[in-house]
SEBATI-521027 format. One record per atom (N, C-alpha, C, O): residue number from 1; chain; x, y, z; atom name. Coordinates in nm, 2 decimals. Last residue first. Layout:
// SEBATI-521027
lovo, kolro, c1, c2, c3, gutor
NUM, A, X, Y, Z, CA
...
END
This chain:
// SEBATI-521027
lovo, kolro, c1, c2, c3, gutor
110, A, -1.01, 0.52, -2.05, N
110, A, -1.11, 0.60, -2.01, CA
110, A, -1.08, 0.68, -2.18, C
110, A, -1.15, 0.78, -2.22, O
109, A, -0.78, 0.37, -1.95, N
109, A, -0.88, 0.32, -2.03, CA
109, A, -0.98, 0.37, -2.06, C
109, A, -1.07, 0.30, -2.09, O
108, A, -0.62, 0.58, -1.88, N
108, A, -0.54, 0.54, -2.01, CA
108, A, -0.70, 0.48, -2.12, C
108, A, -0.74, 0.50, -2.24, O
107, A, -0.69, 0.54, -1.62, N
107, A, -0.73, 0.72, -1.66, CA
107, A, -0.72, 0.67, -1.86, C
107, A, -0.80, 0.71, -1.94, O
106, A, -0.63, 0.28, -1.54, N
106, A, -0.78, 0.35, -1.50, CA
106, A, -0.78, 0.45, -1.62, C
106, A, -0.87, 0.44, -1.70, O
105, A, -0.34, 0.29, -1.53, N
105, A, -0.45, 0.21, -1.61, CA
105, A, -0.60, 0.27, -1.63, C
105, A, -0.66, 0.29, -1.73, O
104, A, -0.16, 0.44, -1.39, N
104, A, -0.24, 0.51, -1.47, CA
104, A, -0.34, 0.44, -1.59, C
104, A, -0.39, 0.49, -1.68, O
103, A, -0.07, 0.20, -1.23, N
103, A, -0.14, 0.38, -1.16, CA
103, A, -0.23, 0.44, -1.27, C
103, A, -0.34, 0.49, -1.25, O
102, A, 0.04, 0.02, -1.35, N
102, A, -0.12, 0.05, -1.31, CA
102, A, -0.17, 0.16, -1.27, C
102, A, -0.29, 0.20, -1.27, O
101, A, 0.28, 0.12, -1.43, N
101, A, 0.19, 0.17, -1.49, CA
101, A, 0.04, 0.14, -1.45, C
101, A, -0.05, 0.19, -1.50, O
100, A, 0.41, 0.30, -1.12, N
100, A, 0.36, 0.17, -1.19, CA
100, A, 0.30, 0.23, -1.29, C
100, A, 0.26, 0.34, -1.28, O
99, A, 0.52, 0.54, -1.01, N
99, A, 0.56, 0.50, -1.07, CA
99, A, 0.53, 0.37, -1.19, C
99, A, 0.59, 0.35, -1.29, O
98, A, 0.31, 0.55, -0.79, N
98, A, 0.31, 0.63, -0.91, CA
98, A, 0.37, 0.61, -1.04, C
98, A, 0.33, 0.65, -1.15, O
97, A, 0.42, 0.42, -0.54, N
97, A, 0.32, 0.38, -0.64, CA
97, A, 0.27, 0.45, -0.80, C
97, A, 0.20, 0.39, -0.89, O
96, A, 0.64, 0.61, -0.54, N
96, A, 0.67, 0.51, -0.55, CA
96, A, 0.55, 0.39, -0.66, C
96, A, 0.56, 0.32, -0.76, O
95, A, 0.51, 0.80, -0.43, N
95, A, 0.58, 0.84, -0.51, CA
95, A, 0.63, 0.71, -0.61, C
95, A, 0.66, 0.72, -0.72, O
94, A, 0.37, 0.72, -0.23, N
94, A, 0.25, 0.78, -0.29, CA
94, A, 0.37, 0.75, -0.43, C
94, A, 0.33, 0.69, -0.52, O
93, A, 0.57, 0.63, -0.06, N
93, A, 0.48, 0.55, -0.08, CA
93, A, 0.39, 0.55, -0.23, C
93, A, 0.35, 0.46, -0.30, O
92, A, 0.68, 0.92, 0.03, N
92, A, 0.74, 0.81, -0.04, CA
92, A, 0.65, 0.73, -0.17, C
92, A, 0.65, 0.75, -0.29, O
91, A, 0.48, 1.01, 0.15, N
91, A, 0.54, 1.07, 0.04, CA
91, A, 0.57, 0.95, 0.00, C
91, A, 0.50, 0.88, -0.07, O
90, A, 0.44, 0.83, 0.41, N
90, A, 0.34, 0.81, 0.28, CA
90, A, 0.37, 0.89, 0.13, C
90, A, 0.31, 0.87, 0.02, O
89, A, 0.69, 0.90, 0.53, N
89, A, 0.68, 0.74, 0.45, CA
89, A, 0.52, 0.76, 0.37, C
89, A, 0.50, 0.70, 0.26, O
88, A, 0.62, 1.13, 0.60, N
88, A, 0.77, 1.14, 0.49, CA
88, A, 0.74, 0.98, 0.40, C
88, A, 0.75, 0.95, 0.28, O
87, A, 0.43, 1.16, 0.78, N
87, A, 0.42, 1.23, 0.65, CA
87, A, 0.52, 1.14, 0.53, C
87, A, 0.49, 1.10, 0.42, O
86, A, 0.42, 1.03, 1.04, N
86, A, 0.44, 0.98, 0.91, CA
86, A, 0.46, 1.00, 0.75, C
86, A, 0.48, 0.93, 0.65, O
85, A, 0.42, 1.28, 1.20, N
85, A, 0.47, 1.18, 1.19, CA
85, A, 0.53, 1.09, 1.12, C
85, A, 0.65, 1.06, 1.11, O
84, A, 0.21, 1.53, 1.11, N
84, A, 0.29, 1.47, 1.05, CA
84, A, 0.43, 1.35, 1.05, C
84, A, 0.51, 1.34, 0.96, O
83, A, -0.08, 1.42, 1.26, N
83, A, 0.02, 1.50, 1.22, CA
83, A, 0.14, 1.46, 1.11, C
83, A, 0.15, 1.35, 1.04, O
82, A, -0.23, 1.21, 1.32, N
82, A, -0.10, 1.18, 1.40, CA
82, A, -0.04, 1.35, 1.33, C
82, A, 0.06, 1.39, 1.38, O
81, A, -0.50, 1.25, 1.22, N
81, A, -0.45, 1.21, 1.35, CA
81, A, -0.33, 1.20, 1.42, C
81, A, -0.32, 1.19, 1.54, O
80, A, -0.47, 1.39, 0.99, N
80, A, -0.52, 1.46, 1.08, CA
80, A, -0.51, 1.38, 1.21, C
80, A, -0.51, 1.44, 1.32, O
79, A, -0.28, 1.18, 0.85, N
79, A, -0.23, 1.32, 0.86, CA
79, A, -0.32, 1.43, 0.96, C
79, A, -0.27, 1.53, 1.01, O
78, A, -0.44, 0.97, 0.84, N
78, A, -0.34, 0.98, 0.92, CA
78, A, -0.29, 1.12, 0.96, C
78, A, -0.27, 1.16, 1.08, O
77, A, -0.64, 1.03, 0.63, N
77, A, -0.68, 0.99, 0.77, CA
77, A, -0.58, 1.01, 0.89, C
77, A, -0.61, 1.05, 1.00, O
76, A, -0.46, 1.07, 0.45, N
76, A, -0.52, 1.17, 0.44, CA
76, A, -0.59, 1.16, 0.59, C
76, A, -0.60, 1.26, 0.66, O
75, A, -0.35, 0.80, 0.41, N
75, A, -0.30, 0.91, 0.43, CA
75, A, -0.34, 1.04, 0.47, C
75, A, -0.26, 1.12, 0.51, O
74, A, -0.60, 0.70, 0.34, N
74, A, -0.54, 0.65, 0.47, CA
74, A, -0.46, 0.73, 0.53, C
74, A, -0.46, 0.75, 0.65, O
73, A, -0.69, 0.77, 0.12, N
73, A, -0.75, 0.81, 0.19, CA
73, A, -0.69, 0.76, 0.34, C
73, A, -0.75, 0.80, 0.44, O
72, A, -0.44, 0.70, -0.08, N
72, A, -0.45, 0.81, -0.05, CA
72, A, -0.53, 0.87, 0.10, C
72, A, -0.48, 0.95, 0.17, O
71, A, -0.45, 0.39, 0.01, N
71, A, -0.33, 0.50, 0.03, CA
71, A, -0.38, 0.61, 0.08, C
71, A, -0.38, 0.65, 0.19, O
70, A, -0.72, 0.34, -0.11, N
70, A, -0.70, 0.32, 0.00, CA
70, A, -0.54, 0.40, 0.09, C
70, A, -0.54, 0.44, 0.20, O
69, A, -0.62, 0.38, -0.39, N
69, A, -0.72, 0.51, -0.35, CA
69, A, -0.74, 0.49, -0.18, C
69, A, -0.78, 0.59, -0.11, O
68, A, -0.46, 0.22, -0.42, N
68, A, -0.40, 0.34, -0.41, CA
68, A, -0.50, 0.41, -0.35, C
68, A, -0.48, 0.50, -0.27, O
67, A, -0.61, 0.01, -0.42, N
67, A, -0.51, -0.01, -0.30, CA
67, A, -0.45, 0.12, -0.33, C
67, A, -0.37, 0.14, -0.24, O
66, A, -0.77, 0.04, -0.66, N
66, A, -0.83, 0.06, -0.50, CA
66, A, -0.72, 0.03, -0.41, C
66, A, -0.75, 0.05, -0.29, O
65, A, -0.55, 0.00, -0.83, N
65, A, -0.63, 0.17, -0.82, CA
65, A, -0.69, 0.13, -0.69, C
65, A, -0.66, 0.21, -0.60, O
64, A, -0.52, -0.28, -0.84, N
64, A, -0.40, -0.19, -0.75, CA
64, A, -0.46, -0.05, -0.75, C
64, A, -0.42, 0.02, -0.66, O
63, A, -0.76, -0.36, -0.91, N
63, A, -0.70, -0.41, -0.73, CA
63, A, -0.62, -0.29, -0.74, C
63, A, -0.64, -0.20, -0.66, O
62, A, -0.70, -0.30, -1.18, N
62, A, -0.86, -0.27, -1.09, CA
62, A, -0.82, -0.26, -0.93, C
62, A, -0.85, -0.17, -0.85, O
61, A, -0.52, -0.44, -1.28, N
61, A, -0.49, -0.26, -1.27, CA
61, A, -0.60, -0.24, -1.16, C
61, A, -0.57, -0.17, -1.06, O
60, A, -0.40, -0.72, -1.02, N
60, A, -0.45, -0.65, -1.13, CA
60, A, -0.47, -0.53, -1.13, C
60, A, -0.45, -0.47, -1.02, O
59, A, -0.12, -0.78, -0.82, N
59, A, -0.25, -0.71, -0.86, CA
59, A, -0.28, -0.69, -0.97, C
59, A, -0.20, -0.63, -1.04, O
58, A, 0.14, -0.92, -0.80, N
58, A, 0.03, -0.98, -0.87, CA
58, A, -0.10, -0.91, -0.89, C
58, A, -0.19, -0.95, -0.96, O
57, A, 0.23, -0.69, -0.65, N
57, A, 0.29, -0.72, -0.78, CA
57, A, 0.20, -0.81, -0.84, C
57, A, 0.16, -0.76, -0.95, O
56, A, 0.23, -0.62, -0.39, N
56, A, 0.14, -0.59, -0.49, CA
56, A, 0.13, -0.64, -0.59, C
56, A, 0.02, -0.65, -0.65, O
55, A, 0.28, -0.79, -0.08, N
55, A, 0.36, -0.82, -0.21, CA
55, A, 0.20, -0.74, -0.30, C
55, A, 0.09, -0.79, -0.27, O
54, A, 0.44, -0.68, 0.25, N
54, A, 0.31, -0.74, 0.15, CA
54, A, 0.36, -0.70, 0.01, C
54, A, 0.44, -0.62, -0.03, O
53, A, 0.63, -0.78, 0.46, N
53, A, 0.61, -0.72, 0.38, CA
53, A, 0.46, -0.77, 0.33, C
53, A, 0.38, -0.87, 0.36, O
52, A, 0.76, -0.94, 0.70, N
52, A, 0.71, -0.81, 0.68, CA
52, A, 0.73, -0.74, 0.59, C
52, A, 0.81, -0.65, 0.60, O
51, A, 0.57, -1.25, 0.78, N
51, A, 0.67, -1.21, 0.70, CA
51, A, 0.63, -1.04, 0.72, C
51, A, 0.52, -0.99, 0.74, O
50, A, 0.40, -1.45, 0.86, N
50, A, 0.48, -1.39, 0.98, CA
50, A, 0.58, -1.31, 0.90, C
50, A, 0.69, -1.30, 0.96, O
49, A, 0.17, -1.54, 0.73, N
49, A, 0.34, -1.61, 0.69, CA
49, A, 0.47, -1.55, 0.80, C
49, A, 0.59, -1.59, 0.81, O
48, A, -0.04, -1.40, 0.70, N
48, A, -0.06, -1.55, 0.78, CA
48, A, 0.08, -1.64, 0.75, C
48, A, 0.10, -1.76, 0.76, O
47, A, 0.02, -1.14, 0.69, N
47, A, -0.10, -1.18, 0.83, CA
47, A, -0.06, -1.32, 0.82, C
47, A, -0.03, -1.37, 0.93, O
46, A, 0.22, -1.08, 0.50, N
46, A, 0.23, -1.04, 0.65, CA
46, A, 0.13, -1.07, 0.72, C
46, A, 0.13, -1.01, 0.83, O
45, A, 0.14, -1.26, 0.31, N
45, A, 0.27, -1.27, 0.37, CA
45, A, 0.32, -1.23, 0.48, C
45, A, 0.41, -1.27, 0.55, O
44, A, -0.12, -1.16, 0.24, N
44, A, -0.10, -1.32, 0.29, CA
44, A, 0.08, -1.32, 0.38, C
44, A, 0.11, -1.37, 0.48, O
43, A, -0.19, -0.92, 0.12, N
43, A, -0.12, -0.90, 0.25, CA
43, A, -0.10, -1.06, 0.32, C
43, A, -0.06, -1.08, 0.44, O
42, A, -0.25, -1.02, -0.14, N
42, A, -0.15, -0.91, -0.14, CA
42, A, -0.09, -0.93, 0.03, C
42, A, 0.02, -0.95, 0.06, O
41, A, -0.48, -1.19, -0.08, N
41, A, -0.35, -1.25, -0.11, CA
41, A, -0.25, -1.12, -0.12, C
41, A, -0.14, -1.17, -0.09, O
40, A, -0.63, -0.95, 0.00, N
40, A, -0.59, -1.07, 0.05, CA
40, A, -0.46, -1.15, 0.03, C
40, A, -0.36, -1.17, 0.10, O
39, A, -0.65, -0.81, -0.29, N
39, A, -0.61, -0.81, -0.17, CA
39, A, -0.55, -0.85, -0.08, C
39, A, -0.44, -0.82, -0.05, O
38, A, -0.79, -1.07, -0.40, N
38, A, -0.65, -1.00, -0.43, CA
38, A, -0.60, -0.94, -0.34, C
38, A, -0.50, -0.99, -0.28, O
37, A, -1.01, -1.10, -0.26, N
37, A, -0.93, -1.18, -0.27, CA
37, A, -0.78, -1.16, -0.31, C
37, A, -0.68, -1.21, -0.26, O
36, A, -1.12, -0.89, -0.02, N
36, A, -1.08, -0.89, -0.15, CA
36, A, -1.00, -0.99, -0.17, C
36, A, -0.90, -0.99, -0.10, O
35, A, -1.12, -0.76, 0.23, N
35, A, -1.13, -0.91, 0.23, CA
35, A, -1.14, -1.00, 0.07, C
35, A, -1.16, -1.12, 0.05, O
34, A, -1.15, -0.50, 0.25, N
34, A, -1.02, -0.56, 0.28, CA
34, A, -1.04, -0.68, 0.24, C
34, A, -0.93, -0.72, 0.20, O
33, A, -1.31, -0.27, 0.04, N
33, A, -1.33, -0.44, 0.11, CA
33, A, -1.20, -0.50, 0.11, C
33, A, -1.15, -0.55, 0.01, O
32, A, -1.20, -0.06, 0.07, N
32, A, -1.33, -0.06, 0.07, CA
32, A, -1.39, -0.17, 0.10, C
32, A, -1.49, -0.18, 0.17, O
31, A, -0.97, 0.04, 0.31, N
31, A, -1.02, -0.06, 0.20, CA
31, A, -1.15, -0.06, 0.21, C
31, A, -1.21, -0.06, 0.32, O
30, A, -0.87, 0.15, 0.56, N
30, A, -0.94, 0.24, 0.45, CA
30, A, -1.00, 0.18, 0.33, C
30, A, -1.06, 0.25, 0.25, O
29, A, -0.75, -0.07, 0.71, N
29, A, -0.88, 0.00, 0.73, CA
29, A, -0.93, 0.11, 0.65, C
29, A, -1.03, 0.17, 0.68, O
28, A, -0.53, -0.07, 0.53, N
28, A, -0.65, -0.18, 0.52, CA
28, A, -0.74, -0.11, 0.57, C
28, A, -0.83, -0.08, 0.50, O
27, A, -0.38, 0.15, 0.55, N
27, A, -0.46, 0.12, 0.43, CA
27, A, -0.54, 0.01, 0.44, C
27, A, -0.63, 0.00, 0.35, O
26, A, -0.35, 0.09, 0.83, N
26, A, -0.42, 0.23, 0.82, CA
26, A, -0.47, 0.23, 0.67, C
26, A, -0.57, 0.29, 0.64, O
25, A, -0.16, -0.10, 0.81, N
25, A, -0.27, -0.12, 0.90, CA
25, A, -0.36, 0.01, 0.84, C
25, A, -0.46, -0.03, 0.78, O
24, A, 0.07, 0.01, 0.65, N
24, A, -0.01, -0.11, 0.62, CA
24, A, -0.17, -0.14, 0.67, C
24, A, -0.27, -0.18, 0.61, O
23, A, 0.13, 0.18, 0.83, N
23, A, 0.11, 0.20, 0.73, CA
23, A, -0.01, 0.11, 0.66, C
23, A, -0.12, 0.14, 0.64, O
22, A, 0.23, 0.06, 1.07, N
22, A, 0.11, 0.18, 1.07, CA
22, A, 0.05, 0.18, 0.94, C
22, A, -0.07, 0.19, 0.93, O
21, A, 0.43, -0.10, 0.96, N
21, A, 0.29, -0.17, 1.04, CA
21, A, 0.17, -0.06, 1.06, C
21, A, 0.05, -0.08, 1.05, O
20, A, 0.63, 0.07, 0.87, N
20, A, 0.55, -0.06, 0.78, CA
20, A, 0.42, -0.10, 0.84, C
20, A, 0.32, -0.13, 0.78, O
19, A, 0.68, 0.21, 1.04, N
19, A, 0.63, 0.29, 0.96, CA
19, A, 0.53, 0.17, 0.86, C
19, A, 0.43, 0.17, 0.80, O
18, A, 0.79, -0.01, 1.25, N
18, A, 0.65, 0.10, 1.29, CA
18, A, 0.64, 0.17, 1.20, C
18, A, 0.55, 0.24, 1.24, O
17, A, 1.02, -0.06, 1.08, N
17, A, 0.89, -0.15, 1.15, CA
17, A, 0.82, -0.07, 1.20, C
17, A, 0.72, -0.13, 1.16, O
16, A, 1.10, 0.15, 0.82, N
16, A, 1.11, 0.10, 0.94, CA
16, A, 0.96, 0.01, 1.00, C
16, A, 0.84, 0.02, 0.97, O
15, A, 1.08, 0.00, 0.46, N
15, A, 1.03, 0.11, 0.55, CA
15, A, 1.06, 0.07, 0.70, C
15, A, 1.06, -0.05, 0.71, O
14, A, 1.09, 0.03, 0.09, N
14, A, 1.15, -0.04, 0.24, CA
14, A, 1.10, 0.03, 0.33, C
14, A, 1.04, 0.14, 0.29, O
13, A, 0.92, -0.06, -0.17, N
13, A, 0.99, 0.05, -0.08, CA
13, A, 0.97, 0.02, 0.12, C
13, A, 0.89, 0.00, 0.21, O
12, A, 1.00, -0.17, -0.48, N
12, A, 0.98, -0.19, -0.33, CA
12, A, 0.97, -0.07, -0.26, C
12, A, 1.04, 0.02, -0.30, O
11, A, 1.10, -0.33, -0.81, N
11, A, 1.05, -0.18, -0.72, CA
11, A, 0.95, -0.23, -0.58, C
11, A, 0.85, -0.30, -0.59, O
10, A, 1.15, -0.58, -0.89, N
10, A, 1.24, -0.47, -0.89, CA
10, A, 1.25, -0.35, -0.82, C
10, A, 1.35, -0.29, -0.77, O
9, A, 0.82, -0.61, -1.00, N
9, A, 0.94, -0.65, -1.01, CA
9, A, 1.07, -0.52, -1.00, C
9, A, 1.08, -0.42, -1.06, O
8, A, 0.61, -0.41, -0.78, N
8, A, 0.67, -0.46, -0.89, CA
8, A, 0.80, -0.51, -0.91, C
8, A, 0.89, -0.47, -0.83, O
7, A, 0.61, -0.33, -0.51, N
7, A, 0.51, -0.29, -0.57, CA
7, A, 0.52, -0.38, -0.71, C
7, A, 0.41, -0.43, -0.74, O
6, A, 0.65, -0.46, -0.15, N
6, A, 0.68, -0.51, -0.31, CA
6, A, 0.54, -0.43, -0.38, C
6, A, 0.43, -0.44, -0.35, O
5, A, 0.71, -0.29, 0.12, N
5, A, 0.61, -0.31, 0.04, CA
5, A, 0.67, -0.31, -0.10, C
5, A, 0.72, -0.21, -0.16, O
4, A, 0.91, -0.43, 0.39, N
4, A, 0.84, -0.37, 0.31, CA
4, A, 0.73, -0.38, 0.20, C
4, A, 0.67, -0.48, 0.21, O
3, A, 0.99, -0.36, 0.72, N
3, A, 0.93, -0.44, 0.62, CA
3, A, 0.93, -0.37, 0.49, C
3, A, 0.95, -0.25, 0.49, O
2, A, 1.26, -0.42, 1.00, N
2, A, 1.21, -0.35, 0.91, CA
2, A, 1.07, -0.46, 0.78, C
2, A, 1.07, -0.58, 0.77, O
1, A, 1.38, -0.45, 1.30, N
1, A, 1.31, -0.57, 1.18, CA
1, A, 1.25, -0.46, 1.13, C
1, A, 1.17, -0.40, 1.21, O
END
């Protein structure tokens, strides 16, 4: 069974079950405030409904930016502890997130 990180309408990242579980849990551990209502809602399908996806589509730009920061931190930590085992999945996620307009929202408002 595979899992998906839904990023926006029509854009998601399908992953193997092992990669999906690893990435979403590493990201959660890297979140500054994983209990934030928006982040908790994004994880709701995975945490409370037994579904193999998390849903970023409804995240406001600020919460999306927090998620991206957690991805960067988690990818770095994972590289230190697991080497290149999940390198491809982290790179694909980074590329997919960078295509979303919310990725650049913080820089445009400066």
